[in-house]
Residue frames as a rotation matrix with the C-alpha (Angstrom) as fourth column:
MET 1
-0.822 0.446 -0.354 16.81
0.339 -0.116 -0.934 19.12
-0.457 -0.887 -0.056 2.29
ARG 2
-0.776 0.584 -0.238 14.37
-0.590 -0.540 0.600 20.02
0.222 0.606 0.764 -0.47
TYR 3
-0.077 0.902 -0.425 10.75
-0.369 0.370 0.853 19.01
0.926 0.223 0.304 0.07
ARG 4
-0.885 -0.335 -0.323 11.45
0.129 0.490 -0.862 18.32
0.448 -0.805 -0.390 3.76
TRP 5
-0.706 0.674 0.216 8.16
-0.585 -0.384 -0.714 19.88
-0.399 -0.631 0.665 4.86
PHE 6
0.117 0.728 -0.676 6.24
-0.926 0.325 0.189 17.85
0.358 0.604 0.712 2.31
ARG 7
-0.223 -0.290 -0.931 7.92
-0.074 0.957 -0.281 14.66
0.972 0.006 -0.235 3.49
PHE 8
-0.992 -0.106 0.065 7.46
-0.064 -0.014 -0.998 15.62
0.107 -0.994 0.007 7.11
GLY 9
-0.324 0.945 0.044 3.74
-0.930 -0.310 -0.196 16.12
-0.172 -0.104 0.980 6.46
ILE 10
0.192 0.335 -0.922 3.51
-0.570 0.803 0.173 12.63
0.799 0.492 0.345 4.97
PHE 11
-0.678 -0.521 -0.519 5.29
0.133 0.607 -0.783 11.24
0.723 -0.600 -0.342 8.04
VAL 12
-0.867 0.395 0.305 2.86
-0.458 -0.387 -0.801 13.00
-0.198 -0.833 0.516 10.38
LEU 13
0.060 0.944 -0.326 -0.16
-0.992 0.092 0.085 11.71
0.111 0.318 0.942 8.46
GLY 14
-0.061 -0.157 -0.986 1.25
-0.299 0.945 -0.132 8.19
0.952 0.287 -0.105 8.38
CYS 15
-0.893 -0.321 -0.317 1.63
0.208 0.330 -0.921 8.22
0.400 -0.888 -0.228 12.17
LEU 16
-0.754 0.581 0.305 -1.59
-0.657 -0.662 -0.361 10.09
-0.008 -0.472 0.881 12.89
PHE 17
0.037 0.886 -0.463 -4.14
-0.781 0.314 0.540 7.58
0.623 0.342 0.703 11.64
PRO 18
-0.075 -0.055 -0.996 -2.96
0.319 0.945 -0.076 4.50
0.945 -0.324 -0.053 13.61
ALA 19
-0.942 -0.299 -0.149 -2.52
0.241 -0.300 -0.923 6.67
0.231 -0.906 0.355 16.71
TRP 20
-0.586 0.792 0.171 -6.05
-0.804 -0.595 -0.001 8.03
0.101 -0.138 0.985 16.36
TRP 21
0.151 0.655 -0.741 -7.52
-0.475 0.705 0.526 4.59
0.867 0.273 0.418 15.79
LEU 22
-0.445 -0.369 -0.816 -5.78
0.518 0.637 -0.571 3.25
0.730 -0.677 -0.092 18.88
TYR 23
-0.978 0.140 0.155 -7.15
-0.208 -0.683 -0.700 6.18
0.008 -0.717 0.697 20.84
GLU 24
-0.184 0.970 -0.159 -10.65
-0.893 -0.097 0.440 5.40
0.411 0.223 0.884 19.57
ALA 25
0.038 0.146 -0.989 -10.23
0.045 0.988 0.148 1.75
0.998 -0.050 0.031 20.52
GLY 26
-0.780 -0.409 -0.474 -9.09
0.480 0.096 -0.872 2.72
0.403 -0.907 0.121 24.01
ALA 27
-0.854 0.505 0.124 -12.03
-0.509 -0.765 -0.395 5.13
-0.105 -0.401 0.910 24.36
GLY 28
-0.621 0.620 0.480 -14.46
0.320 0.760 -0.566 2.37
-0.716 -0.198 -0.670 23.40
SER 29
0.023 0.659 -0.752 -15.77
-0.516 -0.636 -0.573 4.18
-0.856 0.401 0.326 20.32
LEU 30
-0.630 -0.307 -0.713 -15.02
-0.776 0.286 0.562 1.40
0.031 0.908 -0.418 17.81
GLY 31
0.288 0.873 -0.393 -17.91
-0.792 0.448 0.415 -0.79
0.538 0.192 0.820 18.82
PRO 32
0.810 0.163 0.563 -17.98
-0.521 0.639 0.565 -4.25
-0.268 -0.752 0.603 20.40
ASP 33
0.679 -0.608 0.412 -15.05
0.636 0.767 0.084 -5.60
-0.367 0.205 0.907 18.32
PRO 34
0.793 -0.362 -0.489 -12.44
-0.394 -0.918 0.040 -2.82
-0.464 0.161 -0.871 18.15
GLY 35
-0.167 -0.913 0.373 -9.67
-0.168 0.399 0.901 -5.25
-0.972 0.088 -0.220 17.22
LYS 36
-0.017 0.250 0.968 -11.46
0.851 0.513 -0.117 -6.27
-0.526 0.821 -0.222 14.03
ILE 37
0.928 0.372 -0.010 -12.03
0.324 -0.821 -0.471 -2.60
-0.184 0.434 -0.882 13.14
LEU 38
0.424 -0.855 -0.299 -8.33
-0.519 -0.499 0.694 -1.87
-0.742 -0.139 -0.655 13.62
VAL 39
-0.304 -0.508 0.806 -7.39
0.335 0.735 0.590 -4.81
-0.892 0.449 -0.053 11.40
ASP 40
0.358 0.553 0.753 -9.71
0.894 0.032 -0.448 -3.60
-0.271 0.833 -0.483 8.65
ARG 41
0.965 0.049 -0.257 -8.63
0.011 -0.989 -0.150 0.05
-0.261 0.142 -0.955 8.84
LEU 42
0.137 -0.988 -0.071 -4.93
-0.409 -0.122 0.905 -0.77
-0.902 -0.095 -0.420 8.79
GLY 43
-0.272 -0.189 0.943 -5.37
0.634 0.702 0.324 -3.04
-0.724 0.686 -0.071 5.79
LEU 44
0.658 0.581 0.480 -7.34
0.748 -0.430 -0.505 -0.41
-0.086 0.691 -0.718 3.92
GLY 45
0.786 -0.436 -0.438 -4.74
-0.270 -0.880 0.391 2.20
-0.556 -0.189 -0.809 4.87
GLY 46
-0.216 -0.904 0.368 -2.02
0.022 0.373 0.928 0.03
-0.976 0.209 -0.060 3.34
LEU 47
-0.021 0.298 0.954 -4.01
0.940 0.332 -0.083 -0.28
-0.341 0.895 -0.287 0.10
ILE 48
0.917 0.399 -0.026 -4.63
0.375 -0.881 -0.289 3.48
-0.138 0.255 -0.957 -0.03
PHE 49
0.415 -0.843 -0.343 -0.94
-0.393 -0.506 0.768 4.26
-0.821 -0.184 -0.541 0.49
LEU 50
-0.340 -0.521 0.783 -0.11
0.464 0.631 0.622 1.79
-0.818 0.574 0.027 -2.28
LEU 51
0.396 0.579 0.713 -2.51
0.914 -0.174 -0.367 3.53
-0.088 0.797 -0.598 -4.68
ILE 52
0.933 -0.099 -0.347 -1.10
-0.055 -0.990 0.134 6.94
-0.356 -0.106 -0.928 -3.72
THR 53
0.007 -0.993 0.118 2.42
-0.075 0.117 0.990 5.62
-0.997 -0.016 -0.074 -4.34
LEU 54
-0.273 -0.055 0.960 1.41
0.841 0.472 0.266 4.56
-0.468 0.880 -0.083 -7.86
GLY 55
0.708 0.652 0.272 -0.06
0.704 -0.624 -0.339 8.00
-0.051 0.432 -0.901 -8.44
MET 56
0.425 -0.580 -0.694 3.17
0.196 -0.690 0.697 9.89
-0.884 -0.432 -0.179 -7.80
THR 57
-0.607 -0.723 0.330 4.81
0.461 0.018 0.887 9.37
-0.647 0.691 0.322 -11.20
PRO 58
-0.113 0.616 0.780 1.71
0.950 -0.162 0.266 10.43
0.290 0.771 -0.567 -13.21
LEU 59
0.799 0.401 -0.448 1.35
0.546 -0.796 0.262 13.49
-0.252 -0.454 -0.855 -10.97
GLN 60
-0.010 -0.885 -0.465 4.96
0.218 -0.456 0.863 14.45
-0.976 -0.093 0.197 -11.61
ARG 61
-0.601 -0.237 0.763 4.45
0.754 0.146 0.640 14.05
-0.263 0.960 0.091 -15.34
VAL 62
0.120 0.769 0.627 1.38
0.883 -0.372 0.287 16.26
0.454 0.519 -0.724 -15.57
THR 63
0.928 0.254 -0.274 2.49
0.362 -0.790 0.495 18.92
-0.091 -0.558 -0.825 -13.04
GLY 64
0.444 -0.845 0.298 6.25
0.119 -0.275 -0.954 19.01
0.888 0.459 -0.022 -13.50
TRP 65
0.437 -0.273 0.857 6.79
-0.854 -0.426 0.299 19.09
0.284 -0.862 -0.419 -9.71
SER 66
-0.152 -0.617 -0.772 9.50
-0.323 0.769 -0.551 16.58
0.934 0.165 -0.316 -8.76
GLY 67
-0.557 -0.035 0.830 8.36
-0.829 -0.032 -0.558 16.47
0.046 -0.999 -0.011 -5.12
TRP 68
0.568 0.823 0.022 5.80
-0.823 0.568 -0.019 13.82
-0.028 -0.008 1.000 -6.05
VAL 69
0.611 -0.388 -0.691 8.48
-0.106 0.825 -0.556 11.38
0.785 0.412 0.463 -7.15
VAL 70
-0.467 -0.802 0.373 10.71
-0.469 -0.132 -0.873 12.27
0.749 -0.583 -0.315 -4.20
ALA 71
-0.281 0.454 0.846 7.91
-0.940 0.047 -0.337 11.16
-0.193 -0.890 0.413 -1.86
ARG 72
0.351 0.515 -0.782 7.21
-0.735 0.669 0.111 7.93
0.580 0.536 0.614 -3.76
ARG 73
-0.380 -0.576 -0.724 9.65
0.027 0.776 -0.631 5.77
0.924 -0.259 -0.280 -1.78
GLN 74
-0.935 0.036 0.354 8.40
-0.352 -0.239 -0.905 7.15
0.052 -0.970 0.236 1.52
LEU 75
-0.046 0.999 0.021 4.78
-0.995 -0.044 -0.089 6.45
-0.088 -0.025 0.996 0.60
GLY 76
0.246 0.066 -0.967 5.64
-0.445 0.894 -0.052 2.92
0.861 0.443 0.249 -0.49
LEU 77
-0.752 -0.569 -0.333 7.32
0.070 0.433 -0.898 2.29
0.655 -0.699 -0.286 2.85
TRP 78
-0.672 0.600 0.434 4.20
-0.706 -0.343 -0.620 3.56
-0.223 -0.723 0.654 4.62
SER 79
0.304 0.761 -0.573 2.13
-0.854 0.484 0.191 1.09
0.423 0.431 0.797 2.63
PHE 80
-0.150 -0.466 -0.872 4.44
0.010 0.881 -0.473 -1.69
0.989 -0.080 -0.127 3.82
ALA 81
-0.945 -0.252 0.210 4.29
-0.177 -0.147 -0.973 -0.42
0.276 -0.956 0.095 7.41
TYR 82
-0.257 0.932 0.256 0.49
-0.961 -0.218 -0.172 -0.36
-0.105 -0.290 0.951 7.43
ILE 83
0.421 0.401 -0.814 0.29
-0.561 0.820 0.114 -3.90
0.713 0.408 0.570 6.03
VAL 84
-0.559 -0.650 -0.515 2.75
0.118 0.553 -0.825 -5.10
0.821 -0.522 -0.232 8.68
MET 85
-0.870 0.305 0.388 0.54
-0.483 -0.362 -0.798 -3.45
-0.103 -0.881 0.462 11.35
HIS 86
0.098 0.937 -0.335 -2.51
-0.965 0.172 0.197 -5.00
0.242 0.304 0.921 9.67
MET 87
0.147 -0.127 -0.981 -1.00
-0.138 0.979 -0.148 -8.48
0.979 0.157 0.127 9.91
THR 88
-0.853 -0.508 -0.115 0.20
0.071 0.106 -0.992 -7.88
0.516 -0.855 -0.054 13.47
ALA 89
-0.574 0.722 0.385 -3.23
-0.809 -0.428 -0.404 -6.65
-0.126 -0.544 0.830 14.56
TYR 90
0.300 0.671 -0.678 -4.81
-0.735 0.616 0.285 -9.71
0.609 0.413 0.678 12.94
MET 91
-0.236 -0.483 -0.843 -2.50
0.162 0.836 -0.524 -12.03
0.958 -0.260 -0.120 14.87
VAL 92
-0.977 -0.206 0.060 -3.09
-0.009 -0.240 -0.971 -10.20
0.214 -0.949 0.232 18.17
PHE 93
-0.622 0.771 0.138 -6.77
-0.707 -0.477 -0.522 -9.25
-0.337 -0.422 0.842 18.09
VAL 94
0.273 0.761 -0.588 -8.28
-0.919 0.386 0.074 -11.97
0.283 0.521 0.805 15.89
LEU 95
0.345 -0.206 -0.916 -6.08
-0.075 0.967 -0.245 -15.00
0.936 0.153 0.318 16.58
GLY 96
0.908 0.002 0.418 -4.87
-0.414 -0.133 0.900 -14.05
0.058 -0.991 -0.120 20.05
LEU 97
0.016 -0.997 -0.080 -1.31
-0.999 -0.013 -0.032 -15.00
0.031 0.080 -0.996 19.01
ASP 98
0.318 0.165 0.933 -2.46
-0.291 0.954 -0.069 -18.61
-0.902 -0.250 0.352 18.56
TRP 99
-0.419 -0.597 -0.684 -0.12
-0.824 -0.067 0.563 -19.82
-0.382 0.799 -0.464 15.81
ALA 100
-0.843 0.182 0.507 -1.92
0.251 0.965 0.072 -23.16
-0.476 0.188 -0.859 15.58
GLN 101
0.178 0.978 -0.109 -5.12
0.415 -0.175 -0.893 -21.30
-0.892 0.114 -0.437 14.75
LEU 102
-0.038 -0.269 -0.962 -3.30
-0.688 -0.692 0.221 -19.54
-0.725 0.670 -0.158 11.94
GLY 103
-0.942 -0.334 0.039 -2.93
-0.220 0.701 0.678 -22.86
-0.254 0.630 -0.734 10.14
VAL 104
-0.379 0.892 0.247 -6.67
0.726 0.452 -0.519 -23.44
-0.575 -0.017 -0.818 10.47
GLU 105
0.323 0.503 -0.802 -7.43
-0.009 -0.845 -0.534 -19.96
-0.946 0.180 -0.268 9.17
LEU 106
-0.499 -0.588 -0.636 -5.15
-0.660 -0.217 0.719 -20.44
-0.561 0.779 -0.280 6.17
ARG 107
-0.937 0.187 0.296 -7.09
0.304 0.854 0.422 -23.56
-0.174 0.485 -0.857 5.17
LYS 108
-0.097 0.991 -0.095 -10.50
0.831 0.028 -0.555 -21.96
-0.547 -0.133 -0.826 5.72
ARG 109
0.798 0.365 -0.479 -9.76
0.164 -0.897 -0.411 -18.51
-0.580 0.249 -0.776 4.30
PRO 110
0.254 -0.751 0.609 -7.44
0.952 0.304 -0.022 -18.54
-0.169 0.586 0.793 1.26
TYR 111
0.747 0.022 0.665 -7.58
0.277 -0.919 -0.281 -14.74
0.605 0.394 -0.692 1.06
ILE 112
0.861 -0.507 0.035 -5.12
-0.214 -0.300 0.930 -14.74
-0.461 -0.808 -0.367 3.98
ILE 113
0.192 -0.801 0.567 -2.60
0.705 0.515 0.488 -16.52
-0.683 0.306 0.663 1.74
VAL 114
0.379 0.016 0.925 -3.18
0.819 -0.472 -0.327 -13.91
0.431 0.882 -0.192 -0.97
GLY 115
0.950 0.005 0.312 -2.63
-0.126 -0.909 0.398 -11.13
0.286 -0.417 -0.863 1.56
ALA 116
0.641 -0.756 0.134 0.52
0.066 0.228 0.971 -12.81
-0.765 -0.613 0.196 2.87
LEU 117
0.160 -0.560 0.813 1.93
0.963 0.268 -0.005 -13.01
-0.215 0.784 0.582 -0.68
GLY 118
0.639 0.131 0.758 1.28
0.399 -0.899 -0.181 -9.30
0.658 0.418 -0.627 -1.08
LEU 119
0.946 -0.304 0.112 3.07
-0.247 -0.453 0.857 -8.64
-0.210 -0.838 -0.503 2.21
LEU 120
0.354 -0.857 0.374 6.08
0.547 0.514 0.660 -10.66
-0.758 -0.029 0.651 1.09
GLY 121
0.257 -0.213 0.943 6.17
0.914 -0.263 -0.309 -8.68
0.314 0.941 0.127 -2.14
LEU 122
0.847 0.094 0.524 6.08
-0.024 -0.977 0.212 -5.40
0.532 -0.192 -0.825 -0.23
LEU 123
0.791 -0.609 0.056 8.84
0.021 0.119 0.993 -6.70
-0.611 -0.784 0.107 2.06
LEU 124
0.174 -0.735 0.655 11.04
0.915 0.366 0.168 -7.38
-0.364 0.570 0.737 -0.97
LEU 125
0.359 0.012 0.933 10.40
0.621 -0.749 -0.230 -3.90
0.697 0.662 -0.277 -2.38
ALA 126
0.971 0.013 0.239 10.96
-0.164 -0.693 0.702 -2.22
0.174 -0.721 -0.670 0.99
ALA 127
0.625 -0.773 0.113 14.24
0.317 0.384 0.867 -4.09
-0.714 -0.506 0.484 1.52
THR 128
-0.200 -0.715 0.670 15.54
0.934 0.068 0.351 -2.99
-0.296 0.696 0.654 -1.90
SER 129
0.731 0.595 0.333 14.18
0.668 -0.724 -0.173 0.57
0.138 0.349 -0.927 -1.89
ASN 130
0.606 -0.557 -0.568 17.46
0.131 -0.635 0.761 2.10
-0.785 -0.536 -0.312 -0.74
HIS 131
0.698 -0.378 -0.608 20.10
-0.701 -0.532 -0.474 3.69
-0.144 0.757 -0.637 -2.97
ALA 132
-0.352 -0.870 0.346 22.61
-0.750 0.483 0.452 0.91
-0.560 -0.100 -0.822 -2.26
SER 133
-0.106 0.400 0.911 20.22
0.288 0.889 -0.356 -1.67
-0.952 0.225 -0.209 -3.71
GLN 134
0.870 0.419 -0.262 19.59
-0.079 -0.406 -0.910 0.55
-0.488 0.812 -0.320 -6.73
ARG 135
0.270 -0.859 -0.436 23.32
-0.948 -0.317 0.037 0.73
-0.170 0.403 -0.899 -7.44
LYS 136
-0.516 -0.512 0.687 23.87
-0.479 0.837 0.263 -2.98
-0.710 -0.193 -0.678 -6.87
LEU 137
0.000 0.630 0.777 20.93
0.405 0.710 -0.576 -4.19
-0.914 0.315 -0.255 -8.97
GLY 138
-0.888 -0.393 -0.238 21.28
-0.014 -0.495 0.869 -1.64
-0.459 0.775 0.434 -11.75
LYS 139
-0.660 0.649 -0.378 18.68
-0.653 -0.248 0.715 -2.11
0.370 0.719 0.588 -14.49
ARG 140
-0.566 0.441 -0.696 17.26
0.390 0.888 0.245 -5.13
0.726 -0.132 -0.675 -12.66
TRP 141
-0.893 0.212 -0.396 16.12
0.316 -0.329 -0.890 -2.83
-0.319 -0.920 0.227 -9.84
ARG 142
-0.624 0.685 -0.377 13.49
-0.747 -0.665 0.028 -1.17
-0.231 0.299 0.926 -12.01
LYS 143
-0.375 0.464 -0.803 12.24
-0.413 0.691 0.593 -4.54
0.830 0.554 -0.067 -13.25
LEU 144
-0.751 0.047 -0.659 12.05
0.539 0.621 -0.570 -5.84
0.382 -0.783 -0.491 -9.69
HIS 145
-0.842 0.386 -0.377 10.02
0.086 -0.595 -0.799 -2.86
-0.533 -0.705 0.468 -8.53
LYS 146
-0.591 0.703 -0.395 7.45
-0.683 -0.176 0.709 -3.45
0.429 0.689 0.585 -11.23
LEU 147
-0.750 0.309 -0.585 6.26
0.485 0.858 -0.168 -6.12
0.450 -0.409 -0.794 -8.79
ILE 148
-0.882 0.425 -0.201 4.20
-0.114 -0.608 -0.785 -3.30
-0.456 -0.670 0.586 -7.31
TYR 149
-0.428 0.751 -0.502 1.62
-0.864 -0.178 0.471 -3.91
0.264 0.635 0.725 -10.04
LEU 150
-0.319 0.259 -0.912 1.26
0.068 0.966 0.250 -7.58
0.945 0.018 -0.326 -9.05
ILE 151
-0.878 -0.046 -0.476 1.13
0.474 0.059 -0.879 -6.59
0.069 -0.997 -0.030 -5.38
LEU 152
-0.735 0.668 -0.115 -1.70
-0.642 -0.740 -0.200 -4.18
-0.218 -0.073 0.973 -6.14
GLY 153
-0.201 0.666 -0.719 -3.61
-0.619 0.482 0.620 -7.00
0.760 0.569 0.315 -7.83
LEU 154
-0.497 -0.042 -0.867 -3.08
0.477 0.821 -0.313 -9.27
0.725 -0.569 -0.388 -4.82
GLY 155
-0.971 0.111 -0.211 -4.17
0.124 -0.521 -0.844 -6.49
-0.204 -0.846 0.492 -2.46
LEU 156
-0.507 0.830 -0.232 -7.36
-0.860 -0.469 0.202 -5.83
0.059 0.302 0.951 -4.40
LEU 157
-0.173 0.416 -0.893 -8.15
-0.220 0.867 0.446 -9.56
0.960 0.274 -0.059 -4.56
HIS 158
-0.749 -0.163 -0.643 -7.60
0.559 0.366 -0.744 -9.87
0.357 -0.916 -0.183 -0.81
PHE 159
-0.904 0.409 -0.125 -9.80
-0.280 -0.787 -0.549 -6.83
-0.323 -0.462 0.826 -0.20
LEU 160
-0.391 0.778 -0.493 -12.51
-0.736 0.057 0.675 -8.25
0.553 0.626 0.550 -2.49
TRP 161
-0.325 0.217 -0.920 -12.74
0.331 0.938 0.104 -11.40
0.886 -0.271 -0.377 -0.39
VAL 162
-0.859 -0.095 -0.504 -12.91
0.513 -0.164 -0.843 -9.36
-0.003 -0.982 0.189 2.82
VAL 163
-0.682 0.576 -0.450 -15.63
-0.275 -0.772 -0.573 -6.87
-0.677 -0.267 0.685 1.77
ARG 164
-0.911 0.320 0.259 -17.87
0.399 0.527 0.751 -9.04
0.104 0.787 -0.608 -0.39
ALA 165
-0.062 0.951 -0.302 -20.91
0.943 -0.043 -0.331 -7.41
-0.328 -0.306 -0.894 1.22
ASP 166
0.549 0.191 -0.814 -19.89
0.076 -0.981 -0.180 -3.95
-0.833 0.037 -0.553 -0.01
MET 167
0.180 -0.468 0.865 -18.89
0.924 0.383 0.015 -4.30
-0.338 0.797 0.501 -3.64
LEU 168
0.852 0.167 0.495 -19.26
0.370 -0.863 -0.345 -0.57
0.370 0.478 -0.797 -4.25
GLU 169
0.788 -0.615 0.016 -16.46
-0.403 -0.497 0.769 0.21
-0.465 -0.612 -0.640 -1.81
TRP 170
0.112 -0.774 0.624 -14.19
0.356 0.617 0.702 -2.38
-0.928 0.143 0.344 -3.41
ALA 171
0.416 0.115 0.902 -15.06
0.906 0.031 -0.422 -1.23
-0.077 0.993 -0.091 -6.93
SER 172
0.999 -0.031 0.034 -14.09
-0.028 -0.998 -0.063 2.36
0.035 0.062 -0.997 -6.12
TYR 173
0.359 -0.928 0.104 -10.56
-0.492 -0.093 0.865 1.35
-0.793 -0.362 -0.490 -5.10
ALA 174
0.027 -0.315 0.949 -10.30
0.586 0.774 0.240 -1.18
-0.810 0.550 0.206 -7.94
LEU 175
0.793 0.328 0.514 -11.27
0.610 -0.429 -0.666 1.50
0.002 0.842 -0.540 -10.46
ILE 176
0.818 -0.562 -0.126 -8.55
-0.513 -0.810 0.285 3.83
-0.262 -0.169 -0.950 -9.18
GLY 177
0.051 -0.835 0.548 -6.04
-0.195 0.530 0.825 0.99
-0.980 -0.149 -0.136 -9.42
ILE 178
0.282 0.126 0.951 -7.12
0.801 0.515 -0.305 0.09
-0.529 0.848 0.044 -12.96
VAL 179
0.984 0.096 0.149 -6.82
0.160 -0.838 -0.522 3.72
0.075 0.538 -0.840 -14.08
LEU 180
0.559 -0.829 0.011 -3.33
-0.642 -0.425 0.638 3.99
-0.524 -0.364 -0.770 -12.55
LEU 181
-0.110 -0.575 0.811 -2.28
0.191 0.788 0.585 0.85
-0.975 0.219 0.023 -14.41
LEU 182
0.523 0.408 0.749 -3.93
0.775 0.139 -0.617 1.76
-0.356 0.902 -0.243 -17.73
ILE 183
0.975 -0.137 -0.176 -2.27
-0.186 -0.936 -0.300 5.16
-0.123 0.325 -0.938 -17.97
ARG 184
0.136 -0.977 0.166 1.08
-0.516 0.073 0.853 3.36
-0.846 -0.202 -0.494 -17.82
LEU 185
0.448 0.037 0.893 0.38
0.642 0.682 -0.350 1.59
-0.622 0.731 0.282 -21.09
PRO 186
-0.564 -0.824 -0.047 2.84
0.576 -0.434 0.693 3.04
-0.592 0.364 0.719 -23.61
ALA 187
-0.454 0.430 0.781 0.08
0.759 -0.272 0.591 4.14
0.466 0.861 -0.203 -26.03
ILE 188
0.684 0.729 -0.029 -1.61
0.608 -0.547 0.576 6.16
0.404 -0.411 -0.817 -23.27
TRP 189
0.401 -0.599 -0.694 1.54
0.689 -0.302 0.659 7.28
-0.604 -0.742 0.291 -21.45
ARG 190
-0.591 -0.695 0.410 2.98
0.784 -0.375 0.494 8.90
-0.189 0.613 0.767 -24.58
ARG 191
-0.180 0.617 0.766 -0.16
0.595 -0.552 0.584 11.01
0.784 0.561 -0.267 -25.01
MET 192
0.594 0.366 -0.717 -0.15
0.804 -0.317 0.503 12.37
-0.043 -0.875 -0.483 -21.47
PRO 193
0.793 -0.340 0.505 1.15
-0.170 -0.921 -0.352 15.93
0.585 0.193 -0.788 -21.03
ARG 194
0.486 -0.717 -0.500 4.73
0.856 0.505 0.107 15.95
0.176 -0.480 0.860 -19.79
PHE 195
0.830 -0.298 0.472 6.67
-0.328 -0.945 -0.020 18.56
0.452 -0.138 -0.881 -17.88
GLY 196
0.416 -0.748 0.517 10.24
-0.817 -0.059 0.573 18.40
-0.398 -0.661 -0.636 -16.70
LYS 197
-0.604 -0.778 -0.172 12.45
-0.788 0.550 0.277 15.29
-0.122 0.303 -0.945 -16.96
LYS 198
0.084 0.579 -0.811 11.14
-0.610 0.674 0.417 12.05
0.788 0.460 0.410 -18.33
GLN 199
-0.254 -0.093 0.963 10.17
-0.918 0.338 -0.209 9.62
-0.306 -0.937 -0.172 -15.58
PRO 200
-0.938 -0.056 -0.341 10.01
-0.173 0.930 0.324 5.79
0.299 0.363 -0.882 -15.79
ILE 201
-0.061 0.997 0.045 6.49
-0.740 -0.075 0.669 4.42
0.670 0.008 0.742 -15.75
């Protein structure tokens, strides 16, 4: 039961943002196209949760507090949940559940394919994030979950296509992602201050 309040706080925050955005949409405060705003916010939320997930191990290393790593799985699942909501909102509010139109969109907008590949990767990680999968896969589990780095790249590429008019916004998230990947390079990781037990990068 350790860290339960920390994990409960993450749960509340994860639920709070979509609930607030739906309230705003219902109140008419998201402008003339609230569905599109919801799609964009949910997608960005998924990317932010993914970046936060990648930040947990470095935080544990430099602070020595194991709560960061304990919350890593939960944060990764929230990233998956937000991307699922992002895709669902896209199908409902943008395509109107017109599956035929989805085929047209895939041909016209390849960034949707990139986003779908990222979603499939997150689905694979979410499905194998439990302790039973860890025991069954053994050493392969850690190798499999390094897919998160590829998924981050796909997410940033998808986001780049979506926000081409605001490169500064994209660059800020891309920079955070690059830093989180660079510090995992062995030459840099070994020089970082370390407290407590050694954690896999």
